LUMLUM-573889 format. One record per residue (C-alpha): residue number from 1; residue in one letter; x, y, z. Coordinates in steps of 0.1 Angstrom, whole numbers, plus 2048, in hexadecimal, padded with zeros to 3 digits. Example, Ala and Ser with C-alpha at 12.3 -4.5 7.8 and 13.67 -1.06 7.14 Angstrom:
   num   residu    xx    yy    zz
     1        a   87B   7D3   84E
     2        s   889   7F5   847
//
This chain:
   num   residu    xx    yy    zz
     1        m   46E   632   699
     2        k   483   61B   683
     3        n   48B   639   66C
     4        i   497   64D   68A
     5        l   4AD   631   696
     6        y   4BB   62D   673
     7        l   4C3   652   670
     8        l   4D4   651   693
     9        a   4E9   633   687
    10        l   4F4   646   668
    11        v   4FD   665   67E
    12        l   512   64F   695
    13        i   524   63F   678
    14        a   52B   660   668
    15        t   537   66F   689
    16        s   54E   652   68F
    17        c   55D   656   66C
    18        t   563   67B   670
    19        q   56E   67D   694
    20        g   592   67F   689
    21        y   5B1   678   69D
    22        t   5C4   688   6B9
    23        l   5E9   67F   6BD
    24        k   5F7   68A   6DE
    25        g   61C   686   6E4
    26        k   633   688   702
    27        l   658   689   6FC
    28        t   675   68A   714
    29        g   699   693   70A
    30        v   68E   6AF   6F3
    31        e   68D   6D4   6FB
    32        d   66D   6E8   6FC
    33        g   669   6FD   6DD
    34        t   676   6E2   6C6
    35        k   662   6DF   6A6
    36        i   64D   6C0   6A2
    37        a   63E   6B7   680
    38        l   627   69D   672
    39        r   630   691   64F
    40        p   61D   677   63A
    41        f   630   658   62F
    42        a   638   65A   60A
    43        l   651   64D   5F1
    44        f   65B   671   5E9
    45        d   65F   690   5FE
    46        v   63E   69F   608
    47        k   634   6BD   61E
    48        t   62C   6BA   643
    49        v   606   6BA   64A
    50        a   60B   6CB   66C
    51        e   626   6DB   681
    52        t   628   6E6   6A6
    53        v   642   6EB   6C1
    54        l   648   6D6   6E0
    55        e   639   6E7   6FF
    56        d   63F   6D8   722
    57        g   64C   6B9   710
    58        e   62B   6B4   6FD
    59        f   61B   6B9   6DB
    60        t   5F9   6B3   6CB
    61        f   5EE   6AD   6A7
    62        s   5CA   6A8   69C
    63        g   5B9   6A2   67B
    64        a   5A6   687   668
    65        v   5B0   66A   651
    66        e   59B   655   639
    67        e   5AC   635   645
    68        p   5CB   62E   65A
    69        r   5E9   641   64C
    70        e   60E   640   653
    71        f   61F   65F   65E
    72        y   640   66A   66C
    73        i   644   67F   68B
    74        e   663   695   684
    75        i   678   6A6   69D
    76        g   688   6C8   695
    77        e   699   6CC   673
    78        n   6A1   6A9   668
    79        q   6AB   69F   68B
    80        g   698   67E   68D
    81        r   676   66F   687
    82        y   65F   653   692
    83        r   646   640   67D
    84        v   623   640   68A
    85        m   602   632   67C
    86        i   5E5   64A   681
    87        e   5C1   641   681
    88        n   5A2   655   68C
    89        s   5A6   650   6B1
    90        k   5B6   65F   6D0
    91        i   5DB   655   6CE
    92        q   5F5   659   6E9
    93        l   61B   658   6E2
    94        s   637   65A   6FB
    95        a   65C   656   6F5
    96        n   67E   65E   704
    97        l   695   66D   6EA
    98        s   6BB   66E   6EC
    99        l   6D1   684   6D7
   100        q   6E9   670   6C1
   101        s   706   67A   6AA
   102        r   703   672   685
   103        g   729   672   683
   104        q   742   683   66B
   105        n   735   6A6   674
   106        r   712   69D   667
   107        g   700   6AB   685
   108        t   6EA   69A   69E
   109        y   6C8   689   69F
   110        y   6AF   67D   6B9
   111        d   6AC   657   6BE
   112        f   689   64C   6CA
   113        k   68B   635   6E8
   114        e   671   625   6FF
   115        v   655   62E   6E7
   116        e   631   626   6F1
   117        v   613   62C   6DB
   118        t   5EF   625   6E6
   119        g   5CE   62B   6D5
   120        s   5D8   620   6B2
   121        e   5D2   5FC   6A9
   122        s   5E0   601   686
   123        h   601   60E   696
   124        n   604   5EE   6A9
   125        y   5FD   5D9   68A
   126        l   617   5EC   675
   127        y   632   5E6   68E
   128        s   628   5C1   692
   129        q   62E   5BD   66D
   130        l   64E   5D1   66C
   131        a   65C   5BB   688
   132        v   668   5A3   66D
   133        r   683   5BD   664
   134        d   690   5BE   687
   135        d   692   598   688
   136        l   6A5   598   667
   137        n   6BD   5B4   673
   138        e   6C6   59E   690
   139        l   6CC   581   679
   140        y   6E2   595   663
   141        k   6F6   5A3   681
   142        g   6FC   57F   68B
   143        l   709   577   668
   144        m   720   595   669
   145        d   72E   58C   68B
   146        k   734   568   680
   147        f   74A   573   663
   148        k   75A   591   674
   149        k   77A   57E   678
   150        s   77D   57D   652
   151        e   788   5A2   653
   152        n   7A8   599   665
   153        l   7AD   57A   651
   154        a   7AC   58E   631
   155        k   7CA   5A2   63C
   156        e   7DD   582   646
   157        a   7D4   572   625
   158        e   7E9   58C   612
   159        v   809   57E   620
   160        d   800   55A   62A
   161        a   7F7   540   610
   162        d   7E5   529   629
   163        k   7D1   546   637
   164        a   7C8   54F   613
   165        i   7B9   52D   60D
   166        l   7A6   530   62E
   167        y   79A   553   625
   168        q   78D   546   604
   169        k   779   52B   616
   170        e   76C   545   62E
   171        c   761   55B   611
   172        e   74E   53E   600
   173        e   73C   536   621
   174        y   733   55A   626
   175        q   725   55D   603
   176        k   70F   53E   609
   177        a   704   54B   62A
   178        e   6FC   56E   61C
   179        k   6E8   55F   5FF
   180        a   6D4   54A   618
   181        f   6CE   569   62D
   182        f   6C0   57D   610
   183        d   6AB   55F   605
   184        t   69C   55F   628
   185        v   696   585   626
   186        k   683   580   605
   187        k   66F   563   613
   188        r   666   575   634
   189        y   65C   596   623
   190        n   647   584   608
   191        q   634   573   624
   192        v   62C   595   633
   193        f   620   5A1   611
   194        i   60A   582   60C
   195        d   5FB   585   62F
   196        n   5F1   5A9   627
   197        k   5E8   5A6   603
   198        e   5C2   5AD   608
   199        s   5C5   5D1   614
   200        f   5DA   5F1   613
   201        w   5F2   5E1   62C
   202        g   601   5CC   60F
   203        p   60F   5E9   5FB
   204        l   617   5FE   61A
   205        l   62C   5E3   628
   206        m   63E   5DE   607
   207        m   648   602   607
   208        n   653   600   62C
   209        l   667   5DF   62A
   210        l   677   5E2   607
   211        s   693   5FC   603
   212        y   684   607   5E2
   213        l   669   5FB   5C9
   214        t   673   5F0   5A6
   215        p   661   5DF   589
   216        e   66F   5BE   597
   217        q   656   5C0   5B4
   218        r   638   5C3   59D
   219        k   62E   59E   5A0
   220        t   62C   5A1   5C6
   221        f   616   5C0   5C2
   222        e   600   5B0   5A7
   223        n   5F9   593   5BE
   224        m   5E8   5AA   5D6
   225        s   5C2   5AF   5D5
   226        e   5B2   5CA   5C0
   227        k   5A8   5DC   5DF
   228        a   5CC   5DD   5EB
   229        r   5DA   5E9   5C9
   230        n   5C0   604   5C7
   231        s   5C4   611   5EA
   232        y   5D6   631   5F3
   233        y   5F7   61F   5F9
   234        g   5F1   607   5DC
   235        k   5F0   625   5C4
   236        m   60F   634   5D5
   237        a   622   613   5D0
   238        a   616   611   5AC
   239        e   627   632   5A4
   240        k   649   622   5AB
   241        l   641   600   59D
   242        y   634   60E   57D
   243        p   646   62F   579
   244        a   639   647   55F
   245        e   651   64F   542
   246        m   65D   672   548
   247        i   673   676   529
   248        g   661   689   50E
   249        k   648   698   526
   250        k   645   6BC   530
   251        a   658   6C3   550
   252        p   641   6CF   56C
   253        d   645   6F4   571
   254        f   64C   702   594
   255        k   656   721   5A6
   256        v   672   722   5C0
   257        v   683   73C   5D5
   258        g   6A9   73D   5D3
   259        i   6C4   746   5EC
   260        d   6C1   76A   5E1
   261        g   69C   76B   5EA
   262        k   691   76E   5C6
   263        e   675   758   5B8
   264        q   67B   746   597
   265        s   666   72E   582
   266        l   673   712   56D
   267        q   667   724   54E
   268        e   67C   742   558
   269        m   69B   72D   55E
   270        l   697   71E   53B
   271        k   697   73F   529
   272        g   6B5   741   512
   273        k   6C0   71D   51B
   274        k   6C4   6FF   504
   275        a   6C5   6E6   521
   276        l   6BF   6E8   546
   277        l   6C7   6CD   560
   278        i   6B2   6CB   57F
   279        d   6C7   6BA   59A
   280        f   6B4   6AE   5B9
   281        w   6CD   6A9   5D5
   282        a   6D4   6AD   5FB
   283        s   6F2   6B8   610
   284        w   6F3   696   622
   285        c   6F2   682   601
   286        g   714   672   5F9
   287        p   70C   668   5D5
   288        c   6FF   68B   5CF
   289        k   721   69A   5D9
   290        k   734   680   5C5
   291        e   721   68D   5A6
   292        i   72A   6B2   5AB
   293        p   74C   6B1   59A
   294        h   73C   6A3   57B
   295        l   721   6BF   57C
   296        k   73C   6DA   581
   297        e   74F   6CC   563
   298        n   730   6CC   54C
   299        y   725   6EE   559
   300        k   747   6FD   551
   301        r   747   6EE   52F
   302        f   723   6F5   524
   303        s   715   712   538
   304        d   721   72C   51F
   305        k   70F   719   504
   306        g   6ED   719   515
   307        f   6EF   6FE   530
   308        e   6E1   705   553
   309        i   6E1   6F0   573
   310        v   6C6   6F5   58D
   311        s   6CD   6E3   5AE
   312        i   6AF   6DE   5C5
   313        s   6B7   6D1   5E7
   314        i   69F   6BB   5FB
   315        d   6B1   6C5   61B
   316        k   69A   6CD   639
   317        d   6B7   6DF   64A
   318        e   6BC   700   639
   319        k   6DD   707   64A
   320        a   6EC   6E5   63F
   321        w   6E0   6EC   61B
   322        l   6F0   710   61A
   323        n   710   703   629
   324        s   713   6E8   60F
   325        v   70C   700   5F2
   326        e   728   716   5FE
   327        k   740   6FA   607
   328        l   73B   6E9   5E5
   329        a   73D   70A   5D3
   330        l   71E   704   5BE
   331        k   71D   721   5A5
   332        w   6FB   719   594
   333        p   6D9   722   5A2
   334        n   6D1   70F   5C3
   335        f   6AF   70B   5D4
   336        r   6A0   6F7   5F1
   337        d   67C   6EC   5EC
   338        s   66C   6CB   5F5
   339        e   64C   6D3   5E1
   340        v   65F   6D2   5C0
   341        s   66E   6B1   5C9
   342        a   64B   6A4   5D0
   343        l   63F   6B2   5AF
   344        y   65A   69E   59D
   345        k   653   680   5B4
   346        v   677   67E   5C0
   347        s   67B   660   5D6
   348        a   6A1   660   5D8
   349        v   6BF   677   5D2
   350        p   6D0   67E   5BC
   351        t   6B5   680   5A2
   352        m   6BA   694   582
   353        y   6A5   6A0   565
   354        l   6B3   6AF   545
   355        i   69B   6C8   534
   356        n   69D   6D7   512
   357        s   695   6FB   507
   358        k   670   6F1   502
   359        g   66D   6E5   525
   360        e   66D   6C0   51C
   361        i   67F   6A6   530
   362        i   69A   696   51A
   363        g   6AE   684   534
   364        e   6A9   673   556
   365        n   6C5   66C   56F
   366        l   6E1   672   556
   367        r   701   673   56A
   368        g   726   676   563
   369        e   730   66C   540
   370        a   70B   665   536
   371        l   702   68A   53D
   372        t   721   697   52B
   373        k   719   682   50C
   374        k   6F5   68F   50C
   375        l   701   6B3   50F
   376        e   719   6AD   4F2
   377        e   6FC   6A2   4DC
   378        i   6EA   6C3   4E5
   379        f   707   6DB   4E2
//
């Protein structure tokens, strides 16, 4: 009898672990037929795990996770997203979406309003911890409002000596206030990391609250428990905190389909070339566009000598990508493929890798004059 009860207990445990999740959403303000996608949270671009379309204002996703995982519910083609924490349970989400302009002819996006999520304790916990950012945003807004008058004072200071003295004093006070604010940010964020250092929440919240991870944040990460550091999100954070040296290594091969519909591999692109620059970019990326004149100059100067540029866009909107390629008059091969950016662990654009004829990476994020000098060494 005891053995039977024991076996039943094991079955119940196994069943509860494998029951999976069901995420049902109800959205207003969005047309039926709109694509809804589920994409895992990551520090670089990754593929969606599921896609569907809105029907009668509703959508459903189902699957299973080993432990609570962060995902984004994405609307249309790069038209807005909402962060949700998924666990193996029945989760309900409702929201009212309003269409907003990005400004400067950059299209529109859906803003999530009146969001309600039930059935996911981890979702509630995530947002309780992220609330610190909202508090700090309000604090910073108050700081900006307090010193807003300095903008007008700056203009008056150009022609009035007394106002110039007053403006100088205002600047000094602002610098002190700004420093105090960022000290507060650091203190408040560090407390969140300390409070969550025993589990995957520690590294996950680091990646959510900090704009980017650099070796400077290693101490915070190293103060977390071994369990936290070895968790799924701990390993993800470690990839950015302890980046692998790419220079000198073989560039990962890949295959992509170009605008002309033809498939090409990296090895094929390298044939007959002395150097090839992989440029990861996006149509909405200002710094990417700023770099294009330098790329054109180097392409014009070195392409006849065996230099090639391959631009790979991380755009989700194909039309926006094609329009930018045409508008910017990019003459070298252009592709759009998020899988390649994930292969190269691209977490921000622009990201560039210079590859030699052997397929080895010989330069990383060389821009402007730095790229020109490197190409002069080669050619």
